[in-house]
C-alpha positions in Angstrom: 0.2 -0.1 0.0 1.2 3.7 -0.2 1.8 5.7 3.0 3.0 8.7 4.4 6.3 8.3 6.4 8.4 9.8 8.7 12.3 10.1 7.4 14.3 12.6 10.2 13.5 16.0 11.1 10.7 17.9 8.4 10.8 15.2 6.4 7.9 12.8 5.1 8.1 10.2 2.2 5.1 8.8 0.2 6.2 4.8 -0.5 4.8 1.5 -0.8 4.8 -0.1 2.3 3.3 -3.4 3.6 -0.1 -3.8 4.0 -1.2 -4.2 7.1 -2.5 -7.7 8.3 -4.5 -9.3 11.8 -2.6 -10.2 14.5 -4.5 -10.3 17.4 -8.4 -11.6 17.0 -9.6 -8.0 18.3 -7.9 -6.9 15.5 -10.0 -4.8 12.0 -8.2 -3.7 9.2 -9.7 -0.4 7.5 -9.8 1.0 4.3 -8.7 4.7 4.7 -11.2 6.9 2.9 -10.1 10.5 4.4 -6.8 11.1 6.9 -6.6 14.0 8.3 -2.9 16.4 8.9 -3.2 17.4 12.8 -1.0 20.3 14.0 0.3 17.3 17.0 2.1 15.7 13.4 3.9 19.0 13.6 5.5 17.9 16.6 6.6 15.0 15.2 7.8 16.7 12.0 9.8 18.8 13.4 11.2 16.8 16.0 10.0 18.5 19.1 8.8 14.8 20.5 11.7 12.8 19.3 11.7 8.6 19.1 9.9 7.8 16.2 11.5 4.7 14.0 12.6 6.3 10.4 9.8 4.7 8.6 7.0 4.8 11.0 3.3 5.5 9.1 2.0 9.0 9.8 -1.2 9.9 11.4 -4.2 9.6 13.8 -7.0 11.0 12.4 -9.2 8.6 9.8 -12.6 7.8 8.4 -12.8 4.4 6.8 -14.6 0.8 5.9 -14.0 -2.2 8.0 -12.8 -4.8 5.3 -11.3 -7.5 8.0 -12.0 -8.2 11.4 -10.5 -10.6 13.8 -12.7 -13.7 15.5 -13.2 -11.8 18.1 -14.8 -9.0 16.8 -18.2 -9.5 16.4 -19.9 -5.9 16.6 -19.0 -4.7 13.6 -18.5 -6.4 10.2 -17.3 -5.7 6.7 -18.5 -2.9 4.7 -18.7 -1.0 8.3 -18.1 2.9 7.9 -16.0 4.1 11.3 -14.1 6.5 12.6 -11.4 6.2 15.2 -10.3 8.2 18.0 -6.2 8.9 18.0 -6.0 6.4 20.8 -7.1 2.6 21.2 -8.9 1.7 24.1 -10.1 -1.4 26.0 -13.7 -0.4 27.4 -13.0 -2.1 30.5 -9.9 -1.2 32.5 -10.5 1.6 35.2 -9.5 3.9 33.1 -11.9 3.8 30.4 -14.8 2.9 33.1 -13.9 6.5 34.3 -14.2 7.6 30.5 -10.5 8.5 30.5 -10.1 6.2 27.6 -6.8 8.2 26.6 -5.3 6.3 29.6 -6.0 3.1 28.6 -3.6 0.2 29.7 -3.7 -1.2 26.4 -4.3 1.6 24.4 -2.1 2.9 22.0 -1.0 6.0 19.6 -1.6 5.4 16.0 1.2 6.8 14.0 4.1 6.2 16.9 6.4 3.5 16.3 9.4 3.4 18.8 12.3 0.9 18.8 10.2 -1.5 16.7 7.2 -1.4 18.9 4.1 0.6 18.7 0.9 1.4 16.2 1.7 2.1 12.5 -0.7 5.6 11.5 -3.6 6.2 9.5 -1.9 9.2 6.7 -1.8 5.4 4.3 -4.4 3.3 2.2 -4.9 1.1 5.0 -4.5 0.7 8.8 -4.8 -1.8 11.2 -7.0 -1.3 14.8 -6.4 -3.3 17.6 -9.1 -3.1 20.3 -11.4 -2.5 17.1 -14.9 -3.3 18.9 -14.2 -0.7 22.0 -12.1 1.4 19.6 -14.2 2.2 16.4 -17.5 3.9 16.6 -20.0 3.4 13.1 -20.8 6.7 11.2 -24.5 7.2 11.0 -24.9 7.7 6.9 -26.1 11.8 7.7 -22.2 12.4 8.6 -19.7 12.6 5.5 -16.2 11.6 5.9 -14.9 15.4 6.8 -17.1 15.5 9.7 -15.9 11.9 10.6 -12.1 12.5 10.8 -12.8 15.8 12.9 -14.6 13.3 15.1 -11.8 11.5 16.1 -9.6 14.3 17.6 -10.2 17.9 16.9 -13.8 18.2 17.9 -13.6 16.1 20.7 -10.4 18.1 22.2 -12.4 21.5 21.6 -14.8 20.3 23.2 -12.7 18.4 26.0 -11.2 22.1 26.6 -14.4 23.6 26.9 -15.3 21.3 29.7 -12.0 21.8 31.8 -12.9 25.3 31.5 -16.3 25.0 32.5 -17.5 27.4 30.3 -21.3 28.9 31.3 -23.3 32.1 30.8 -21.8 35.4 31.4 -18.0 36.1 32.1 -15.4 36.8 29.6 -13.8 34.2 27.8 -10.8 33.7 26.0 -9.4 31.0 23.1 -5.4 31.4 22.4 -4.8 29.5 19.4 -7.6 29.1 16.3 -6.3 26.5 14.9 -8.5 23.5 14.1 -9.1 22.5 17.7 -9.3 26.1 18.7 -11.8 26.8 16.1 -14.0 23.7 17.7 -13.3 24.9 21.5 -15.4 28.3 20.4 -17.9 26.0 18.8 -18.2 24.6 21.8 -17.6 27.2 24.4 -20.5 28.8 22.5 -22.6 25.7 22.8 -21.5 25.3 26.6 -22.9 28.5 27.1 -19.9 30.9 27.3 -21.0 34.7 27.3 -18.5 36.9 26.0 -15.8 34.8 23.7 -12.7 36.4 22.6 -10.4 34.8 20.1 -6.8 35.3 19.8 -4.7 34.2 16.8 -2.0 36.4 14.4 -3.5 34.2 11.5 -6.2 36.4 9.3 -7.8 33.3 8.2 -8.5 31.6 11.3 -9.9 34.9 12.7 -12.3 35.2 10.5 -13.3 31.7 11.4 -13.2 32.2 14.9 -15.5 35.8 14.6 -17.9 33.4 11.9 -18.2 31.2 14.8 -19.3 33.6 17.6 -16.2 34.6 18.5 -14.6 38.4 18.6 -11.5 38.2 17.3 -8.2 39.7 18.7 -5.0 39.8 16.2 -2.1 39.8 19.3 0.5 41.5 16.4 -2.0 44.3 16.5 -3.6 44.7 19.2 -2.4 44.6 23.3 -4.3 41.3 23.9 -3.6 42.0 27.9 -4.8 45.6 27.8 -8.3 44.4 25.7 -8.7 41.8 28.7 -8.5 44.1 31.4 -10.6 46.5 29.5 -13.7 44.5 28.7 -13.9 42.8 32.7 -13.5 46.1 34.0 -9.6 45.0 35.3 -10.3 41.9 36.7 -9.6 39.5 33.7 -11.2 36.6 32.4 -12.9 33.8 33.9 -11.2 31.3 32.1 -8.6 31.3 29.4 -8.3 28.1 26.9 -5.1 27.4 25.6 -4.8 25.2 22.4 -1.0 26.7 21.2 1.1 24.7 23.5 4.2 27.5 23.7 5.8 29.2 26.8 4.7 32.4 25.4 0.9 31.0 25.3 1.4 29.6 28.8 2.2 32.7 29.9 0.0 34.9 27.9 -2.7 32.7 29.2 -1.7 33.5 32.9 -1.6 37.2 32.5 -5.2 37.0 31.1 -7.1 34.8 33.7 -8.2 36.6 36.9 -8.1 35.5 40.6 -10.3 32.8 40.8 -10.0 31.5 37.1 -9.6 28.6 35.2 -7.1 28.1 32.9 -7.7 24.9 30.4 -4.9 23.6 28.0 -4.9 21.0 25.2 -2.1 22.7 23.3 1.2 20.1 23.9 3.5 21.7 25.7 7.7 20.1 25.0 8.9 23.0 27.7 10.2 21.3 31.0 8.8 23.9 33.1 5.3 26.1 33.5 5.4 29.7 32.2 4.4 30.8 36.0 5.9 30.0 39.3 3.8 27.9 42.1 4.1 31.4 44.0 2.6 32.3 41.0 -0.2 30.5 40.8 -0.9 30.6 44.4 -1.4 34.3 44.1 -4.2 34.0 41.7 -5.9 31.0 43.8 -5.6 29.6 39.9 -7.2 26.7 38.5 -5.1 24.6 36.2 -6.4 22.0 34.0 -5.2 19.9 31.2 -4.1 16.5 29.5 -4.7 14.1 26.6 -8.5 14.3 25.6 -10.4 11.0 25.7 -11.7 10.8 22.3 -13.6 8.2 22.2 -15.4 8.9 25.6 -16.6 12.0 24.0 -17.6 10.6 19.9 -20.7 9.1 21.1 -21.9 12.0 22.4 -20.8 14.5 20.0 -22.3 12.4 17.1 -25.4 14.6 16.5 -22.8 18.6 17.0 -20.8 16.7 14.2 -24.1 16.7 12.4 -25.4 20.2 13.4 -21.9 21.8 12.9 -20.9 20.3 9.5 -21.0 23.3 7.4 -18.1 24.6 9.5 -16.4 21.8 9.8 -16.4 21.4 6.2 -14.9 25.5 6.4 -12.5 24.2 9.1 -10.8 21.6 6.2 -9.0 24.3 3.5 -7.2 21.8 1.9 -8.3 18.5 0.2 -5.7 16.4 -1.6 -4.3 13.3 -2.9 -1.8 11.0 -0.3 0.7 11.6 -3.0 1.1 15.5 -1.9 1.6 14.4 1.8 5.2 16.3 1.4 3.9 19.6 0.3 1.1 19.5 2.5 3.5 18.8 5.7 5.5 21.7 4.6 3.0 24.4 3.6 1.0 23.2 6.7 4.1 23.8 8.7 4.8 27.1 7.5 1.4 28.4 7.3 1.4 28.9 3.7 -1.4 28.9 1.4 -4.5 30.4 3.7 -4.5 26.7 5.2 -6.2 25.6 8.2 -6.3 21.7 7.9 -4.9 19.7 5.1 -7.8 16.5 4.7 -5.7 13.5 2.6 -8.0 11.2 0.2 -6.0 8.3 -0.1 
């Protein structure tokens, strides 16, 4: 099959690799119909996260059709159209039972193979899905492949970020970073009842979508964000800040914007070795800081109606739809934010 493989820092290649095969009775093989290029893929691409084996198949967002199942998979069948979260999960360990499927004791992340161990990714023609019965979700006909791809990661993660921020009516809420997950966080915060909602990002195309989705856009290269939040809150600060960037600068800005007693909700993937503020500063603000990997599998079923309701907005987030063979150029453009791109979708 053809697949996008990791070749070292800022290098991916489309090449022919072995088709995946069933390895356990609980596996399924899925023919990929659409796969996303995620901002998290860039952490690997730029080697901010290290350890990935050369030749690993990239990607963890996909919708596809089941073509084969192991003998233990009885709830799913050949021909079913399914979406997968970005990690597998068993559905029965204590973490899964508690709704923290991203920390399943048997879970694996698609697209991460290190020292020969791990799970190949989904930017390919086919993908093997371990723990298929408890991982995959059958998609209703009314939800297309494009909305389906965002159901596996982007939409649940944005929703999770808004939940951790405890969005509610009234007050002031700030979203830092309006990539695909940030845009979904805007939609989610609105749906969960957030009052006045600000969206901070330097990219005009992203800000335009954030405004379309119900937020007041702020370009930090043109506006003093700290002063704007002070003015809008009578000097109090934001009730919650949703941070979706994953950088020290974004972390510091979130701290500066949040009010005493407020919440910082973080789903941006940080690679620094320390917080952007001190324990004393957190203490002095009575700060609540919430973060972690989204338990996407635990969210998908409940978000199916939202994916249907927001299909138009979701399609607007997907700026580029390209064949798998164009993956190297897509990674390069996405990394440079070139060509007005917000999100790439690969169609094998």
